[in-house]
N, C-alpha and C positions, 0 to 999 in steps of 0.2 A: 611288463605290465606297468602302466603309469597310472598313478592315483592323483586325482585333482581334489585337493582339500581346500575348501573355501576358508578364508580368514576374514573376520570382521574388521581387523585393524589394517589390512592391506588393500590397496585398490585392485590389484590383479589376483587371479587365482594362482596359488603356489603349486608347483608340480613336484611331487615326490615320486621316486622310483623304487620299485621292489627289486632288491638285489640279493646276492648271497655274500657272506663274509669274504669269500674268495675274491670277489670283485672289489672289496673295500680295504682289505688288509693282506699283507704277506705274513703268514704265520711261520715263525722260525723256531728251531729247537735250541734249547740251552745245552750246555756241555759241562763235563766234569772240570773242576777248577783246581784240583789237588796238585797238578804239575806246575802251577803258577806260583810266583813269589808274592810276598806281601807288598802291597802298594796302595795307591789312592783310588782305584776303580772299585766301586761297590759291587758285591756279589749278592744276587737275590735268589731266594728259593720260594716255595709256595707260601711260606710264613712271613716273607719280607726279607729285610736286610740280614745278611749273615756275617760277612767280613769284607775286607778289601784286598784286591790283588793288583798286579802290575800290568795286566792286559785287559782289553775289552772285547766283547763280542760285537758291540755297537759303539763306535766312537762318536758318531754324529747324528744318529737317528733315534729320536725318542720313540717309545713304544708302550704297549699295554702288556703287562705280564699276566698270564693266566695258567693256572696249574694243569699239568699233564697228569699228575698223580696227587692224591691227597686233597688239598684245598682247591677244588676246581671252581668253586662258586664265589671267589673273592678276588676278581681281577684288580690290578692297580697300575698306576702310571710308573713308567721307568724313564728317567731322564738320562740321556747319554752324557758321558760314557758309562757303560754298565756291562756286567757279565751275568748270565743266568745259568743256574744249575740245570741238570738234565731232567728234572721233574717240573720245570717251568718253561712254557712256551713264551715267546715274546712276539707280539703282533705289531708290525710296522704299517701305518696307514699308507695306502697307495696314493699316487699323485692325484690330487683333486679331492682328498678326504682329510678333514680337519681332526687332529689328534684328540682334542678335548671333546668334540662331538662323538667321535668313534668310542672314546672312553665312556661317555654317557650311555651309549648303546650297550657296551659290554657290561656295564653295571646293572642294566635292567633285564638282561637275558637270564632266564631260569636255567643255569648251567647244569644243575642236578638232573634236569629232565633229559639231558644228553649224556648222562653217565653210562659208560660202556662196560663197567666192571660188575663182578659178582662179589667183590670184597672192597678193596681200597678204591674210592672214587677215581675214575679215569676218563680222560678225554683224548681224542686223537686229532691230528690236523685235518683229516678228512671230515670228521664230524663238525669241527669248528667252521671249516670252509663251506659246509652245506647249510648252516643256520641262515634262515631268511631274515633280512633287515629291510627297512624302508628308509631311504635317505633323500634329503632335499638337495638343492643346489649348494655349491661350495660356499657362497656368500651366506646362505641361511645356516649352514653348518657352523660357520665361524661365530655367528650371533648366538646360536643355541649352545654351542660348546663353551663359549665365553661365559654365558649366563650360568651354566651348571658348574664351571670351574670356579667362578666367583661365589656361588652358593656353597660349594664344598669348602672353600676357604673360610667363608663366614661361619659355617657350622664348626669347623676346626677351631677357629678363634673363640667361639662361645664355649666349646668343650674345655678348652684350656683355662678359661676363666672360672669354670665350675669347680 
């Protein structure tokens, strides 16, 4: 399905496509880190940074971390190299998809709506992959992603000043 959304600021009509997250990202599983030695690679869990180890699950691909168990509704950026524990998925954008844009989509999904548990909030790769998203061209993704990344940075700076 292709949606044509007119824009008052652009001469041409922009084309946005409806996709599923499986088209946009590769959702990968975190793993136990206890067998690793202390090092310089940050380990992340659903609550954020935990400690540092000597190996990485991702040495050169940035990603978005999203909880498999527990805090499923607070995705955040992961800059390579990093390791994620087994309660945190990491979603690497597929070719043609901008990390900052994809992160902005992840931030706006009501993840609790997709909770599969009866107790501790839980998500699965299957559920994440089926979530529908609407995406523009890669050029527009870069512009939108950069805008939101700059806005997030500005908000963080203002929060530090408070």
